[in-house]
SERO-4910 file (N, C-alpha, C, O; in steps of 0.05 Angstrom, whole numbers):
BEGIN
 pado doro    nc1    nc2    nc3   cac1   cac2   cac3    cc1    cc2    cc3    oc1    oc2    oc3
  Met    A    677   -914   1161    650   -906   1165    636   -927   1182    639   -951   1177
  Thr    A    620   -918   1200    606   -937   1216    578   -940   1205    569   -923   1188
  Ser    A    563   -961   1213    537   -966   1202    517   -946   1212    498   -940   1197
  Ala    A    520   -934   1235    502   -913   1245    504   -888   1226    484   -875   1219
  Tyr    A    529   -881   1218    533   -858   1200    519   -864   1174    505   -846   1163
  Phe    A    522   -888   1162    510   -896   1137    479   -894   1139    466   -884   1121
  Ile    A    468   -903   1161    438   -901   1165    429   -873   1166    408   -867   1155
  Arg    A    444   -855   1179    436   -827   1180    436   -814   1152    418   -799   1145
  Ile    A    457   -820   1138    459   -809   1110    436   -820   1094    423   -804   1079
  Ser    A    430   -846   1095    408   -858   1079    381   -846   1087    365   -842   1069
  Val    A    376   -841   1112    351   -828   1121    349   -800   1111    328   -792   1103
  Leu    A    370   -785   1111    371   -758   1101    366   -757   1072    351   -740   1062
  Ala    A    378   -775   1057    374   -776   1028    346   -783   1022    333   -770   1005
  Ala    A    335   -802   1034    307   -810   1030    288   -788   1036    268   -784   1022
  Thr    A    293   -772   1058    275   -751   1064    278   -728   1044    258   -716   1037
  Leu    A    301   -723   1034    304   -703   1012    290   -711    987    278   -695    973
  Val    A    291   -737    981    277   -746    957    247   -743    960    233   -735    941
  Leu    A    236   -749    983    208   -747    988    198   -718    988    177   -712    976
  Val    A    214   -700    999    208   -672    999    207   -662    969    189   -648    960
  Leu    A    227   -670    954    229   -662    926    205   -673    911    193   -659    894
  Leu    A    197   -696    915    173   -708    902    147   -693    910    130   -688    892
  Phe    A    144   -685    935    121   -670    942    119   -643    928     98   -634    920
  Phe    A    143   -630    926    143   -604    912    137   -608    883    124   -591    871
  Ile    A    148   -628    871    144   -633    842    114   -640    837    103   -631    817
  Ser    A    102   -656    854     75   -665    850     54   -642    856     31   -644    847
  Gly    A     62   -622    870     44   -600    876     30   -603    902     13   -587    909
  Ala    A     37   -623    918     24   -627    944     30   -604    963     14   -597    980
  Val    A     53   -594    961     63   -571    976     67   -548    957     82   -550    938
  Ala    A     53   -526    962     56   -503    943     83   -491    946     92   -484    968
  Ser    A     96   -487    924    122   -474    925    116   -444    921     96   -436    909
  Pro    A    135   -426    930    129   -398    927    127   -388    898    115   -367    892
  Val    A    139   -404    880    139   -395    851    112   -399    839    102   -382    824
  Ser    A     99   -423    845     73   -429    832     51   -418    848     52   -417    873
  Ser    A     29   -409    835      5   -398    849    -14   -422    852    -13   -441    835
  Pro    A    -31   -423    872    -49   -443    876    -69   -446    855    -80   -468    852
  Ala    A    -76   -424    841    -96   -425    820    -85   -438    795   -100   -449    779
  Ser    A    -59   -438    791    -48   -449    765    -44   -478    767    -46   -492    746
  Ser    A    -39   -490    790    -34   -519    792    -49   -529    816    -45   -520    839
  Pro    A    -67   -550    812    -81   -561    835    -62   -577    853    -41   -586    844
  Ser    A    -70   -579    878    -54   -594    897    -59   -624    893    -79   -632    880
  Leu    A    -41   -640    904    -43   -669    901    -69   -678    913    -82   -696    902
  Ala    A    -77   -667    935   -102   -676    949   -126   -670    932   -144   -686    929
  Ala    A   -126   -646    920   -149   -639    903   -151   -657    878   -172   -665    870
  Thr    A   -127   -663    867   -127   -681    845   -137   -709    852   -152   -721    837
  Leu    A   -128   -719    875   -138   -745    884   -168   -745    889   -182   -764    882
  Arg    A   -178   -722    902   -207   -721    906   -222   -722    880   -242   -735    878
  Ala    A   -212   -707    861   -225   -706    834   -225   -733    821   -244   -742    809
  Arg    A   -202   -746    823   -199   -773    811   -218   -793    824   -231   -809    810
  Arg    A   -220   -793    851   -238   -810    866   -268   -805    858   -283   -823    856
  Ala    A   -275   -779    855   -302   -771    847   -308   -783    819   -330   -793    814
  Phe    A   -289   -780    801   -292   -789    774   -296   -820    774   -312   -830    759
  Ile    A   -280   -834    789   -282   -863    790   -309   -871    801   -323   -889    791
  Ala    A   -318   -858    823   -344   -863    836   -367   -858    815   -386   -873    814
  Ala    A   -365   -837    800   -386   -831    780   -386   -853    758   -407   -861    749
  Glu    A   -363   -861    750   -361   -882    730   -374   -909    740   -388   -923    725
  Lys    A   -368   -915    765   -379   -940    777   -410   -937    778   -425   -955    772
  Ala    A   -420   -914    786   -448   -910    787   -461   -912    759   -483   -924    757
  Arg    A   -449   -901    739   -459   -904    712   -459   -932    703   -477   -941    689
  Glu    A   -438   -948    710   -437   -977    703   -460   -992    717   -474  -1008    704
  Arg    A   -464   -987    742   -485  -1000    757   -513   -993    745   -530  -1010    742
  Arg    A   -516   -968    739   -542   -960    726   -546   -973    700   -568   -982    694
  Ala    A   -524   -974    683   -527   -988    658   -534  -1017    660   -551  -1027    645
  Lys    A   -522  -1031    680   -529  -1059    685   -559  -1062    693   -573  -1080    685
  Ile    A   -568  -1044    710   -596  -1044    719   -615  -1040    695   -634  -1055    691
  Phe    A   -608  -1020    678   -624  -1016    654   -625  -1040    636   -646  -1046    626
  Met    A   -603  -1053    633   -601  -1077    616   -619  -1099    627   -633  -1113    612
  Arg    A   -619  -1102    653   -636  -1123    666   -666  -1116    663   -683  -1133    658
  Ile    A   -672  -1090    667   -700  -1081    664   -710  -1084    635   -732  -1095    631
  Arg    A   -694  -1076    616   -702  -1077    588   -705  -1106    578   -720  -1112    560
  Ala    A   -690  -1124    591   -692  -1153    582   -720  -1165    592   -728  -1185    582
  Leu    A   -732  -1153    612   -758  -1163    621   -780  -1157    600   -778  -1138    585
  Thr    A   -800  -1173    600   -822  -1169    583   -840  -1148    595   -844  -1147    620
  Pro    A   -852  -1129    579   -868  -1109    589   -893  -1121    603   -902  -1142    595
  Pro    A   -905  -1108    622   -928  -1118    636   -952  -1119    616   -954  -1103    598
  Asp    A   -970  -1138    621   -994  -1139    605  -1016  -1120    618  -1031  -1127    636
  Val    A  -1016  -1096    607  -1034  -1076    618  -1057  -1071    597  -1052  -1070    573
  Thr    A  -1082  -1069    606  -1103  -1066    588  -1111  -1036    584  -1131  -1030    571
  Ala    A  -1095  -1018    595  -1101   -989    594  -1097   -980    564  -1083   -993    549
  Glu    A  -1110   -957    557  -1108   -946    531  -1078   -937    525  -1068   -941    503
  Ala    A  -1066   -925    545  -1038   -917    543  -1025   -917    571  -1039   -913    591
  Tyr    A  -1000   -921    572   -986   -920    598   -957   -915    593   -947   -920    570
  Ile    A   -943   -906    612   -914   -902    611   -902   -907    639   -914   -897    659
  Val    A   -880   -920    641   -866   -923    666   -839   -910    663   -823   -917    645
  Arg    A   -834   -891    679   -809   -874    678   -795   -873    704   -807   -878    726
  Leu    A   -770   -867    702   -754   -862    726   -759   -833    734   -760   -815    716
  Leu    A   -761   -827    759   -767   -800    768   -743   -781    765   -746   -758    759
  Asp    A   -720   -791    769   -696   -774    770   -687   -763    742   -677   -741    741
  Asp    A   -691   -778    720   -683   -768    694   -702   -773    673   -695   -770    649
  Asp    A   -727   -781    678   -748   -785    659   -741   -806    638   -751   -804    615
  Thr    A   -725   -825    644   -720   -847    626   -744   -866    626   -753   -875    646
  Ala    A   -754   -871    601   -777   -888    598   -767   -917    600   -749   -925    586
  Leu    A   -780   -932    617   -773   -961    619   -793   -978    604   -785   -998    592
  Ala    A   -817   -971    604   -839   -986    588   -860   -967    582   -862   -946    594
  Gly    A   -876   -974    561   -900   -957    554   -914   -967    530   -904   -984    515
  Arg    A   -937   -956    528   -953   -961    503   -967   -936    496   -978   -922    513
  Arg    A   -966   -929    470   -977   -904    459   -968   -880    477   -985   -865    486
  Thr    A   -942   -877    480   -932   -856    498   -936   -828    487   -934   -809    503
  Gly    A   -941   -825    462   -945   -799    450   -974   -788    454   -979   -765    450
  Lys    A   -992   -806    462  -1019   -799    466  -1023   -782    490  -1012   -790    511
  Ile    A  -1037   -760    489  -1041   -743    513  -1068   -749    525  -1089   -745    513
  Leu    A  -1067   -758    550  -1091   -766    565  -1089   -754    593  -1068   -747    603
  Ala    A  -1112   -751    607  -1112   -743    635  -1101   -766    651  -1106   -789    645
  Pro    A  -1087   -760    672  -1075   -781    689  -1098   -795    705  -1115   -783    716
  Ala    A  -1096   -822    705  -1115   -838    720  -1108   -838    750  -1125   -838    767
  Ser    A  -1082   -839    756  -1073   -841    783  -1045   -830    784  -1030   -832    764
  Ile    A  -1037   -820    807  -1009   -811    810   -995   -829    831   -972   -824    838
  Thr    A  -1008   -850    839   -996   -867    860   -982   -890    848   -970   -906    862
***
């Protein structure tokens, strides 16, 4: 056997292994499986990346909240006040938050 023959057989075997792995992982839909029953490898990777990005965003947000909550509340002489985040109404600071009053300012 020559070395060129051995290289050709090795490349063929490696190609067959890769094709088999793609079919097993679902990256290439086989005629037996329906696309609705098993997600493709690309869809699975996109979902995993989105999950990781959401987890990182939650961790960053939690760190920011910890830093904000560690600060002392401002010395405000108002009868009542509340400082909230606009996107999810999380209260960061406040005094007498249950008291209903007319807004003094919206700026």
